[in-house]
N, C-alpha and C positions, 0 to 999 in steps of 0.2 A: 662784133659784140653790139648789142643794143644799148641805147642810151637809157639809163635808169632814171627814175624820177623819185625824189625824196619828198616825203610828206612835210608840210610846213611845221616849223618848230612851235610847240604849244606856248601860249602866254603864261605868265605867272598866275593869272586868274584861272585859266583852264586847268593848270596843274593843281592849284589849291582846291578847286571845286571837285576834281576827280579824287583827290586825297581825302577830302571831307566826306564825299559820298561813300567811300569805303568804310567809314568809321561811325557815321551818325544816322539815326532813323528819320531822315528827312528826304523828301523827294527832290529831284533836280531843281525844280522851280522854287521850292522853299529854301533850299540851300543858297541859290543865287540871290534870292530876295534878302536873306539875312546877311550874306556876304557883302552885298553892295551897301546895305544900311551900315554895317560895321566900318567899311572903308570910308564912307562919308563922315561918320562920327569921329574917326581918327583924325580927320582934318578940321573938325569943328573947333571953333574958338570960343563958343558961348554955350557950353553945355549947362543944363539946368538941373536935371535929375534923371535917374535911370529910366523911370517910367515915361516921363515926358519926352525925353530925347529919342528913345526907341519907338515910341508911338508916332512921333513926327517922321523919323527917317523911314519907318516901315509904311508910312503913307505915301512917301515919294516913290512911286513905282519906277523901277529901273528900266533904262533903255538897253539895247543890246550891247552898247559900249560902256555900260556902268554908270552913265550919267543919270539925270532925272528927267522925266517927261514934263511937258507943260501942263498946267492945271486942267485944261480942257481935254488933254490926252489921257492923263492918269485917272481922271474921273471915270473914263470908260474902261479902265483896266480892271479894277476890282472893287472900288469903293467910291461913294459919292461924298465922302468927308474929306475936307482939305486938311493939310498938315496943321494949319492954324487952329482949325476946329478940334483936331485930335489933341493938340496941346492944351486947349482950354478945357476939354472934357477930362483929360488926365489930371489937370490941375485941380479940378473939382474933386476928383477921386482922392488925391493926396490930402487936400485941405479938409474936406468934410467927412470922408469915410475912414481913410487910413490914419488921419490925424496929423501927418506930416510926410515929407518925402523920405524920411529916414528908413521906413520899412522897406520900400523898394530899393533904396540905395544899399542897404545892408544885404539884401538878397543878392544883388549884383556883386558886391564885394566878396561875400563868402562863397558864392557858387561859380562865378564867372571869371574871377581874376586869379592869376598865378599867385600862390602864397608868397608874400614878401613884396609884391607890387603894391604901390600906394593906390588908394581908391581914386577914381575919377572925381569923386565928390567928397566934400567935407561934411561930416555929420552935423556940424553946428549950423553952417549957413547954406549947405547944399550946393555950393559953388564948385567949379572945377578946381582941383588942387594939383593935378598932375596930368601929363599927357602920356598915359600908359600906352605903349605900342607905337608912339609917335617918334619922330626923329630917326637917327641912324641906328639900326639894329641888325644883327646878323640873321640869316634866314632861319637858323635853328630857333632862336629866341622868338622871332616873329611867328613861326609855326606853333611853338609851344603856347604862346598867348592866344592865338587863334583857336587852337585845339581846346584849351581850357574854357574859353568863352562858349564854344559850341557844346562842350560837355556840360557846362552849367545849364544852358538852355535845354538840352536833352534830358538832364536829370530832373529839372523842374517840370518839364512838360511832356516827355515822350518815353522815359525809361520805366515807368510804372510807379506803383504806390510807394514802394520802399524808398526809391531814390527821391521822389517828390517830398516825402515826409522827412527824409534825412536833410534835404536842402532847407526845408522850413525850420526844422529843429536847430540846425547850425546857425541860421540867421537869427533866431530868437536867442540862442546862446550868446552870440556876438553882441547883440543889442542890449542884453540885460545883465551881462557880467563885465567886469573890468578886463581890458585887453590882455592884462598880464596873466589872467587865469582862464580865459576862454580859449578853447581849442576845438577843432572840428571833431565831430563824433562819427564813429562807425559802429554798426550794430555788433553786439557780442563782445566788445572789448572790456577788459577789466578796468576798474577805477574810471568808469566812463563819466564824461561831463554830464551835468544835470541842470535842469531848469525847473521853474514852477509850472505846474499844470495850468494855472489860470492864465499865465503869459502865453503859452502855446495855444490854448483854446481861443484867447482873445485875438491873436494874430489870424488864426484860421477864420474866425467869425468876421473880422474886418475884410479879409480877402473875399469871403463869400458874399458879403454885401456889395463890394466893389464889382464882383463878377455879375451879380444880378443887375446892378445899375448899367454896366456896359452892354449886357444883353438887351435890356430894355431900350437903351439909346439906339442900338443897331436896328431894333424893330421900328422905332420911330423914324429912323433914317429911311428905311425901306418904304414906310407908309408915306413919308413926305416927298419922296422922289418919284413916286408912281401914283397913277390914278386910273380909275376905270372909265372907259369911254362909254358912249351910249349903247354899244353892242356887248358890254360886259368884258371887253378885252383890256388888259393892263397896258398903259402907255407910259413911257418915261417922260418926266418933266422936261420941258424945253430948256435949252441952255440959258436963255435970258431970264428964266425964273430961278436959276440956281442960287443967285445971291440972296434972294428973299428966303429961299428954302434953308440956306445955311443959317441965317439969322433966326428963323423959326426953330430950327433944330436945337441951337444953343439955348434959346429961350425955354423950350420945352424941357431940355436937360436940366436947366437951372431949377425948374419947378419939380421935376421928377426926382432929383437927388434928395429932396427932403424926406422921401419915403425910405431912403437907405442910410440915413445918418444915424449911427448908433447912439443911443442915449446913455447917460451915466448909469441909469438903472439897469439897462440891458447888460452893461459891462460888469457892474458890481453884483447884481442879483440874478439876472437872466441866464448867465453863463455858469452859475455855480453847479447845477446838476451835471453838466457836461464835464466841468473840471473835476468834480468829485468822482465821476465815472472813470476818468483817466487816472486819478489818484488811487482808486480801488484796484485798478489793473497793476499799478506799481506795488501796492501792498501784497497783491496776490503773487507777484514775482518774488518778492522778498520772503514771503512765507514758503514758497515753493523751494527756495534755496536755503531755507533755515536761517536767513539773516534777521527776519522779524519773527519773534516768538509770540505766542498767544497773549502773553501778559503785557507786551509792549504797547505803548500809546504814542500817538503823534500829537505834537503840540500845535494847537490851532493858531496860536499867536505867531508861530514860525512855520508857515505852510510847508508840507513835505514836498520834496523835489522828485522829479521823474527823470528817467534816462531814455535814450533813444529806443532801446529795446521795448520799453513800456509803450511808447508811441506806436511802434510798429505792430505790437500785439493788439493794442487797443483799436487801431484803425482796421485791422483785419477781422477782429472778432465782434467789435461793438459798433464802429462808425466807418464802414467802408467808403461811403460817399465823401467823407471828410478828406480822403486822400485825392479826390478828383478836383478839389477847389483850386489849388495852386496851378495845376496843369491847364485848367479851363481859363483861369484868369490870365495867365501868361499868353495863351493862344489868342485871346482877344486883344492883347497889347501888340503882339508881333504880327498877327495875321487877321487884322480887322476885316470883317465882311466876308471872310471865307467860311466854308462849311467845316465843322469840326470833324477830325478824322473818324470815319465810321468804325474803326477797330478800337477806339478808345471810348471810355464812358465820360461824357460831359457832365459837369455839375449844373443843375438847374435850380436857381433860387426859387423857393416856394412862392407862388403868385397867389397870395391870399385874396387879393382884390378880385382876381379872375374867378377864384373858387366861390367867393360870395356872390358874384354876378351869376355864375352858373347855377348855384343853389337857388337864388331868387327866381331865375328863369324856370327851373324845374317846378318850384312851388306855383308859379303863375300857370304853367301848363297843366298842373294837377288840378288847380281850381277851375280852369277853363274846361277840363275834361269832366269834372264833377258836375258843372253847370249844364253841360251837354247831356250827360246821362240822366240828370234830374229833370230836364225839361220835358214837358208832356208834348205828344204829337198834336 
């Protein structure tokens, strides 16, 4: 008889990644990236907020053994932005665009945590309040929490418009209603939870501004870490120049963010047409089912509420790009510097400044052409 050889036993990480790969729409590298970030966060003692913590840990490029690389090593991995810079950038987003850390923390609570688990963050002071998943737990509980986390990320970012809008709806519902009455929504259910259209539109608008800001910062990062040599070839900035580059990037981001801070007028007046459009979709549904008759009126002093079904119908028929805001924003948080999946539609914040510059250039070219045509030989 020959001597048989047995394959080495798989580690817990290998088993987890194989198990996750069979369930979620992420590539092997993406799953490993998120898995390692999650493992480090479970051990963290100084969590600040969902957006800041995940931005930082997703900047720490993992080594093959699950640790983190040295700064000079992970700079070459996928990004030129340090964890400290990512935290500062995300703090700008929370304070100046989203208004607080609550929006991100609520998304994490409603989409990524097992119902009944306490939040990692306290809504009032944004500090860590519990160590969900930490300490001793059986493998079933550990896997359930890991699965719910990944399902939350997938729903917000990879499962499509319906799941992304459901995640956003449930977060707005949790944020704007007492905990005793708020419950997660699913499309098509009777006595469905409801929210105000203005709240939903405002959340989407704020995340769209945040997405635009992060996209612009990444463009600045790319510009500041490369330059053209005399032959027209792009060269990477030398390592000794990186510290100055980092300071320049944060300084530029601090100036840039002023273009993305929502004004009170934007929130109170600018979003009215979009909120009204969503409200009209809710009225249409009520008329369709005979709930709202022709003579019924809606009291403007008590704004009408909308249900998840209204949101899904509205994004499909009226505002399809609205559904791409949250997936694009989350992608920039978790996968900074990487190319957006080609099979998905990324949200691009309108660049009015670039449009104005292009229009100005076209006018200059037209004037120049006219002068050439009018000139005599």
